[in-house]
mmCIF file as gemmi writes it, N, C-alpha and C atoms, coordinates in Angstrom:
data_model
loop_
_atom_site.group_PDB
_atom_site.id
_atom_site.type_symbol
_atom_site.label_atom_id
_atom_site.label_alt_id
_atom_site.label_comp_id
_atom_site.label_asym_id
_atom_site.label_entity_id
_atom_site.label_seq_id
_atom_site.pdbx_PDB_ins_code
_atom_site.Cartn_x
_atom_site.Cartn_y
_atom_site.Cartn_z
_atom_site.occupancy
_atom_site.B_iso_or_equiv
_atom_site.pdbx_formal_charge
_atom_site.auth_seq_id
_atom_site.auth_asym_id
_atom_site.pdbx_PDB_model_num
ATOM 1 N N . MET Axp A 1 ? -11.042 -33.391 14.285 1 0 ? 1 A 1
ATOM 2 C CA . MET Axp A 1 ? -10.435 -34.297 13.096 1 0 ? 1 A 1
ATOM 3 C C . MET Axp A 1 ? -8.579 -34.401 13.429 1 0 ? 1 A 1
ATOM 4 N N . LYS Axp A 2 ? -8.233 -35.124 13.328 1 0 ? 2 A 1
ATOM 5 C CA . LYS Axp A 2 ? -6.773 -35.222 14.02 1 0 ? 2 A 1
ATOM 6 C C . LYS Axp A 2 ? -6.017 -35.648 12.802 1 0 ? 2 A 1
ATOM 7 N N . PHE Axp A 3 ? -5.044 -34.906 12.507 1 0 ? 3 A 1
ATOM 8 C CA . PHE Axp A 3 ? -3.915 -35.466 11.043 1 0 ? 3 A 1
ATOM 9 C C . PHE Axp A 3 ? -2.674 -35.836 11.915 1 0 ? 3 A 1
ATOM 10 N N . THR Axp A 4 ? -2.35 -36.865 11.243 1 0 ? 4 A 1
ATOM 11 C CA . THR Axp A 4 ? -1.084 -37.503 11.919 1 0 ? 4 A 1
ATOM 12 C C . THR Axp A 4 ? 0.03 -37.191 10.728 1 0 ? 4 A 1
ATOM 13 N N . LEU Axp A 5 ? -0.164 -36.954 9.551 1 0 ? 5 A 1
ATOM 14 C CA . LEU Axp A 5 ? 0.886 -36.476 9.021 1 0 ? 5 A 1
ATOM 15 C C . LEU Axp A 5 ? 1.362 -35.106 8.92 1 0 ? 5 A 1
ATOM 16 N N . PRO Axp A 6 ? 2.761 -34.872 8.921 1 0 ? 6 A 1
ATOM 17 C CA . PRO Axp A 6 ? 3.226 -33.478 9.143 1 0 ? 6 A 1
ATOM 18 C C . PRO Axp A 6 ? 2.604 -32.656 7.692 1 0 ? 6 A 1
ATOM 19 N N . LEU Axp A 7 ? 2.557 -33.408 6.399 1 0 ? 7 A 1
ATOM 20 C CA . LEU Axp A 7 ? 2.272 -32.606 5.115 1 0 ? 7 A 1
ATOM 21 C C . LEU Axp A 7 ? 0.972 -32.234 5.394 1 0 ? 7 A 1
ATOM 22 N N . GLU Axp A 8 ? -0.188 -33.219 5.994 1 0 ? 8 A 1
ATOM 23 C CA . GLU Axp A 8 ? -1.475 -32.852 6.469 1 0 ? 8 A 1
ATOM 24 C C . GLU Axp A 8 ? -1.41 -31.705 6.956 1 0 ? 8 A 1
ATOM 25 N N . SER Axp A 9 ? -0.846 -31.531 8.101 1 0 ? 9 A 1
ATOM 26 C CA . SER Axp A 9 ? -0.643 -30.557 8.933 1 0 ? 9 A 1
ATOM 27 C C . SER Axp A 9 ? -0.369 -29.176 8.602 1 0 ? 9 A 1
ATOM 28 N N . ARG Axp A 10 ? 0.821 -29.195 7.535 1 0 ? 10 A 1
ATOM 29 C CA . ARG Axp A 10 ? 1.106 -28.082 6.914 1 0 ? 10 A 1
ATOM 30 C C . ARG Axp A 10 ? 0.122 -27.738 5.894 1 0 ? 10 A 1
ATOM 31 N N . LYS Axp A 11 ? -0.644 -28.483 5.427 1 0 ? 11 A 1
ATOM 32 C CA . LYS Axp A 11 ? -1.297 -28.003 4.539 1 0 ? 11 A 1
ATOM 33 C C . LYS Axp A 11 ? -2.387 -27.224 5.078 1 0 ? 11 A 1
ATOM 34 N N . LEU Axp A 12 ? -3.233 -27.676 6.061 1 0 ? 12 A 1
ATOM 35 C CA . LEU Axp A 12 ? -4.091 -27.189 7.021 1 0 ? 12 A 1
ATOM 36 C C . LEU Axp A 12 ? -3.912 -25.812 7.63 1 0 ? 12 A 1
ATOM 37 N N . SER Axp A 13 ? -2.624 -25.777 7.878 1 0 ? 13 A 1
ATOM 38 C CA . SER Axp A 13 ? -1.85 -24.593 8.311 1 0 ? 13 A 1
ATOM 39 C C . SER Axp A 13 ? -1.57 -23.368 7.201 1 0 ? 13 A 1
ATOM 40 N N . SER Axp A 14 ? -1.369 -24.231 6.137 1 0 ? 14 A 1
ATOM 41 C CA . SER Axp A 14 ? -1.698 -22.982 4.923 1 0 ? 14 A 1
ATOM 42 C C . SER Axp A 14 ? -2.63 -22.654 4.887 1 0 ? 14 A 1
ATOM 43 N N . LEU Axp A 15 ? -3.641 -23.362 4.582 1 0 ? 15 A 1
ATOM 44 C CA . LEU Axp A 15 ? -5.276 -23.405 4.292 1 0 ? 15 A 1
ATOM 45 C C . LEU Axp A 15 ? -5.664 -21.998 5.025 1 0 ? 15 A 1
ATOM 46 N N . LEU Axp A 16 ? -5.719 -22.205 6.656 1 0 ? 16 A 1
ATOM 47 C CA . LEU Axp A 16 ? -5.775 -21.575 7.358 1 0 ? 16 A 1
ATOM 48 C C . LEU Axp A 16 ? -5.091 -20.361 7.363 1 0 ? 16 A 1
ATOM 49 N N . GLU Axp A 17 ? -4.04 -19.934 7.25 1 0 ? 17 A 1
ATOM 50 C CA . GLU Axp A 17 ? -3.425 -18.828 7.12 1 0 ? 17 A 1
ATOM 51 C C . GLU Axp A 17 ? -4.188 -17.846 5.884 1 0 ? 17 A 1
ATOM 52 N N . LYS Axp A 18 ? -4.326 -18.827 4.699 1 0 ? 18 A 1
ATOM 53 C CA . LYS Axp A 18 ? -4.704 -18.051 3.429 1 0 ? 18 A 1
ATOM 54 C C . LYS Axp A 18 ? -6.154 -17.316 3.619 1 0 ? 18 A 1
ATOM 55 N N . ALA Axp A 19 ? -6.831 -18.244 4.544 1 0 ? 19 A 1
ATOM 56 C CA . ALA Axp A 19 ? -8.402 -17.933 4.626 1 0 ? 19 A 1
ATOM 57 C C . ALA Axp A 19 ? -8.158 -16.662 5.698 1 0 ? 19 A 1
ATOM 58 N N . VAL Axp A 20 ? -7.659 -16.687 6.826 1 0 ? 20 A 1
ATOM 59 C CA . VAL Axp A 20 ? -7.394 -15.41 7.343 1 0 ? 20 A 1
ATOM 60 C C . VAL Axp A 20 ? -6.991 -14.543 6.634 1 0 ? 20 A 1
ATOM 61 N N . SER Axp A 21 ? -5.994 -14.248 5.911 1 0 ? 21 A 1
ATOM 62 C CA . SER Axp A 21 ? -5.766 -13.507 5.274 1 0 ? 21 A 1
ATOM 63 C C . SER Axp A 21 ? -6.579 -12.363 4.454 1 0 ? 21 A 1
ATOM 64 N N . ARG Axp A 22 ? -7.328 -13.762 3.708 1 0 ? 22 A 1
ATOM 65 C CA . ARG Axp A 22 ? -8.83 -13.225 2.633 1 0 ? 22 A 1
ATOM 66 C C . ARG Axp A 22 ? -9.406 -12.096 3.882 1 0 ? 22 A 1
ATOM 67 N N . GLU Axp A 23 ? -10.122 -12.97 4.773 1 0 ? 23 A 1
ATOM 68 C CA . GLU Axp A 23 ? -10.763 -12.156 6.044 1 0 ? 23 A 1
ATOM 69 C C . GLU Axp A 23 ? -10.438 -10.998 6.078 1 0 ? 23 A 1
ATOM 70 N N . ALA Axp A 24 ? -9.352 -10.838 6.673 1 0 ? 24 A 1
ATOM 71 C CA . ALA Axp A 24 ? -8.532 -9.536 7.036 1 0 ? 24 A 1
ATOM 72 C C . ALA Axp A 24 ? -8.775 -8.646 5.951 1 0 ? 24 A 1
ATOM 73 N N . LYS Axp A 25 ? -8.427 -9.178 4.713 1 0 ? 25 A 1
ATOM 74 C CA . LYS Axp A 25 ? -8.366 -7.984 3.559 1 0 ? 25 A 1
ATOM 75 C C . LYS Axp A 25 ? -10.158 -7.271 3.359 1 0 ? 25 A 1
ATOM 76 N N . LEU Axp A 26 ? -11.099 -8.479 3.352 1 0 ? 26 A 1
ATOM 77 C CA . LEU Axp A 26 ? -11.874 -8.053 3.358 1 0 ? 26 A 1
ATOM 78 C C . LEU Axp A 26 ? -12.639 -7.155 4.336 1 0 ? 26 A 1
ATOM 79 N N . TRP Axp A 27 ? -12.204 -7.307 5.708 1 0 ? 27 A 1
ATOM 80 C CA . TRP Axp A 27 ? -12.85 -6.343 6.743 1 0 ? 27 A 1
ATOM 81 C C . TRP Axp A 27 ? -11.745 -5.409 7.115 1 0 ? 27 A 1
ATOM 82 N N . LYS Axp A 28 ? -10.798 -5.221 6.218 1 0 ? 28 A 1
ATOM 83 C CA . LYS Axp A 28 ? -9.825 -4.039 6.752 1 0 ? 28 A 1
ATOM 84 C C . LYS Axp A 28 ? -10.511 -2.606 6.363 1 0 ? 28 A 1
ATOM 85 N N . ALA Axp A 29 ? -10.598 -2.08 7.238 1 0 ? 29 A 1
ATOM 86 C CA . ALA Axp A 29 ? -11.239 -0.657 7.424 1 0 ? 29 A 1
ATOM 87 C C . ALA Axp A 29 ? -10.587 0.245 6.124 1 0 ? 29 A 1
ATOM 88 N N . TYR Axp A 30 ? -11.159 1.14 5.821 1 0 ? 30 A 1
ATOM 89 C CA . TYR Axp A 30 ? -10.51 2.034 4.791 1 0 ? 30 A 1
ATOM 90 C C . TYR Axp A 30 ? -9.787 3.266 5.854 1 0 ? 30 A 1
ATOM 91 N N . VAL Axp A 31 ? -8.629 3.827 5.442 1 0 ? 31 A 1
ATOM 92 C CA . VAL Axp A 31 ? -8.135 4.494 6.505 1 0 ? 31 A 1
ATOM 93 C C . VAL Axp A 31 ? -7.38 5.554 5.55 1 0 ? 31 A 1
ATOM 94 N N . PRO Axp A 32 ? -8.089 6.91 5.435 1 0 ? 32 A 1
ATOM 95 C CA . PRO Axp A 32 ? -7.507 8.062 4.346 1 0 ? 32 A 1
ATOM 96 C C . PRO Axp A 32 ? -6.133 8.233 5.022 1 0 ? 32 A 1
ATOM 97 N N . LYS Axp A 33 ? -5.695 8.983 3.937 1 0 ? 33 A 1
ATOM 98 C CA . LYS Axp A 33 ? -4.29 9.249 4.523 1 0 ? 33 A 1
ATOM 99 C C . LYS Axp A 33 ? -4.22 10.427 4.984 1 0 ? 33 A 1
ATOM 100 N N . LYS Axp A 34 ? -3.457 10.853 5.932 1 0 ? 34 A 1
ATOM 101 C CA . LYS Axp A 34 ? -3.142 12.195 6.54 1 0 ? 34 A 1
ATOM 102 C C . LYS Axp A 34 ? -3.297 13.577 5.782 1 0 ? 34 A 1
ATOM 103 N N . PRO Axp A 35 ? -4.067 14.404 5.887 1 0 ? 35 A 1
ATOM 104 C CA . PRO Axp A 35 ? -3.919 15.779 5.111 1 0 ? 35 A 1
ATOM 105 C C . PRO Axp A 35 ? -2.507 16.393 5.33 1 0 ? 35 A 1
ATOM 106 N N . THR Axp A 36 ? -1.947 16.923 4.537 1 0 ? 36 A 1
ATOM 107 C CA . THR Axp A 36 ? -0.436 17.981 4.883 1 0 ? 36 A 1
ATOM 108 C C . THR Axp A 36 ? -0.855 18.887 5.843 1 0 ? 36 A 1
ATOM 109 N N . ASN Axp A 37 ? 0.321 19.431 6.619 1 0 ? 37 A 1
ATOM 110 C CA . ASN Axp A 37 ? 0.201 20.106 7.84 1 0 ? 37 A 1
ATOM 111 C C . ASN Axp A 37 ? -0.582 21.531 7.262 1 0 ? 37 A 1
ATOM 112 N N . GLN Axp A 38 ? -0.096 21.84 6.212 1 0 ? 38 A 1
ATOM 113 C CA . GLN Axp A 38 ? -0.893 22.923 5.439 1 0 ? 38 A 1
ATOM 114 C C . GLN Axp A 38 ? -2.205 23.125 5.705 1 0 ? 38 A 1
ATOM 115 N N . VAL Axp A 39 ? -2.967 21.95 5.039 1 0 ? 39 A 1
ATOM 116 C CA . VAL Axp A 39 ? -4.682 21.86 5.011 1 0 ? 39 A 1
ATOM 117 C C . VAL Axp A 39 ? -4.737 21.581 6.6 1 0 ? 39 A 1
ATOM 118 N N . SER Axp A 40 ? -4.155 20.562 7.228 1 0 ? 40 A 1
ATOM 119 C CA . SER Axp A 40 ? -4.601 20.775 8.746 1 0 ? 40 A 1
ATOM 120 C C . SER Axp A 40 ? -4.974 21.893 9.536 1 0 ? 40 A 1
ATOM 121 N N . LEU Axp A 41 ? -3.661 22.632 9.272 1 0 ? 41 A 1
ATOM 122 C CA . LEU Axp A 41 ? -3.793 23.92 9.961 1 0 ? 41 A 1
ATOM 123 C C . LEU Axp A 41 ? -4.473 24.973 9.75 1 0 ? 41 A 1
ATOM 124 N N . SER Axp A 42 ? -4.959 24.939 8.711 1 0 ? 42 A 1
ATOM 125 C CA . SER Axp A 42 ? -5.853 25.921 7.863 1 0 ? 42 A 1
ATOM 126 C C . SER Axp A 42 ? -7.405 25.59 8.3 1 0 ? 42 A 1
ATOM 127 N N . ALA Axp A 43 ? -7.496 24.049 8.561 1 0 ? 43 A 1
ATOM 128 C CA . ALA Axp A 43 ? -8.999 23.517 8.983 1 0 ? 43 A 1
ATOM 129 C C . ALA Axp A 43 ? -8.984 23.85 10.415 1 0 ? 43 A 1
ATOM 130 N N . ASP Axp A 44 ? -8.114 23.513 11.176 1 0 ? 44 A 1
ATOM 131 C CA . ASP Axp A 44 ? -8.141 23.91 12.888 1 0 ? 44 A 1
ATOM 132 C C . ASP Axp A 44 ? -8.103 25.538 12.83 1 0 ? 44 A 1
ATOM 133 N N . SER Axp A 45 ? -7.851 26.358 12.063 1 0 ? 45 A 1
ATOM 134 C CA . SER Axp A 45 ? -7.879 27.999 12.135 1 0 ? 45 A 1
ATOM 135 C C . SER Axp A 45 ? -9.095 28.3 11.95 1 0 ? 45 A 1
ATOM 136 N N . SER Axp A 46 ? -9.842 27.581 11.328 1 0 ? 46 A 1
ATOM 137 C CA . SER Axp A 46 ? -11.356 27.856 10.607 1 0 ? 46 A 1
ATOM 138 C C . SER Axp A 46 ? -12.403 27.376 11.576 1 0 ? 46 A 1
ATOM 139 N N . GLY Axp A 47 ? -11.652 26.662 12.641 1 0 ? 47 A 1
ATOM 140 C CA . GLY Axp A 47 ? -12.651 26.142 13.815 1 0 ? 47 A 1
ATOM 141 C C . GLY Axp A 47 ? -13.687 24.888 13.079 1 0 ? 47 A 1
ATOM 142 N N . LEU Axp A 48 ? -13.088 24.019 12.355 1 0 ? 48 A 1
ATOM 143 C CA . LEU Axp A 48 ? -13.814 22.99 11.61 1 0 ? 48 A 1
ATOM 144 C C . LEU Axp A 48 ? -13.814 21.875 12.358 1 0 ? 48 A 1
ATOM 145 N N . PHE Axp A 49 ? -12.851 21.966 13.856 1 0 ? 49 A 1
ATOM 146 C CA . PHE Axp A 49 ? -12.737 20.82 14.82 1 0 ? 49 A 1
ATOM 147 C C . PHE Axp A 49 ? -12.952 21.091 16.015 1 0 ? 49 A 1
ATOM 148 N N . GLY Axp A 50 ? -13.829 22.182 16.334 1 0 ? 50 A 1
ATOM 149 C CA . GLY Axp A 50 ? -14.383 22.469 17.222 1 0 ? 50 A 1
ATOM 150 C C . GLY Axp A 50 ? -13.318 22.817 18.548 1 0 ? 50 A 1
ATOM 151 N N . SER Axp A 51 ? -12.544 23.815 18.118 1 0 ? 51 A 1
ATOM 152 C CA . SER Axp A 51 ? -11.294 24.096 18.969 1 0 ? 51 A 1
ATOM 153 C C . SER Axp A 51 ? -12.105 24.882 20.453 1 0 ? 51 A 1
ATOM 154 N N . HIS Axp A 52 ? -11.073 24.883 21.385 1 0 ? 52 A 1
ATOM 155 C CA . HIS Axp A 52 ? -11.842 25.213 22.958 1 0 ? 52 A 1
ATOM 156 C C . HIS Axp A 52 ? -11.6 26.585 22.898 1 0 ? 52 A 1
ATOM 157 N N . ARG Axp A 53 ? -10.897 27.138 21.885 1 0 ? 53 A 1
ATOM 158 C CA . ARG Axp A 53 ? -10.51 28.405 21.968 1 0 ? 53 A 1
ATOM 159 C C . ARG Axp A 53 ? -11.777 29.323 21.893 1 0 ? 53 A 1
ATOM 160 N N . ASP Axp A 54 ? -12.697 29.116 20.973 1 0 ? 54 A 1
ATOM 161 C CA . ASP Axp A 54 ? -14.241 29.214 21.056 1 0 ? 54 A 1
ATOM 162 C C . ASP Axp A 54 ? -15.075 29.599 22.021 1 0 ? 54 A 1
ATOM 163 N N . ARG Axp A 55 ? -14.884 28.759 22.867 1 0 ? 55 A 1
ATOM 164 C CA . ARG Axp A 55 ? -15.815 28.666 24.143 1 0 ? 55 A 1
ATOM 165 C C . ARG Axp A 55 ? -15.29 29.425 25.087 1 0 ? 55 A 1
């Protein structure tokens, strides 16, 4: 399909951008916030992350 008018081309571009944006929101993976250093350090020292020190 070929559009000869710039307006039609801009409309198509806008529609495609909106569709891609919607798809990105649907497929966006949930990324939890990083824990604070205190929580992270206590978890590391308890061996929850399989530290190499124990081997």
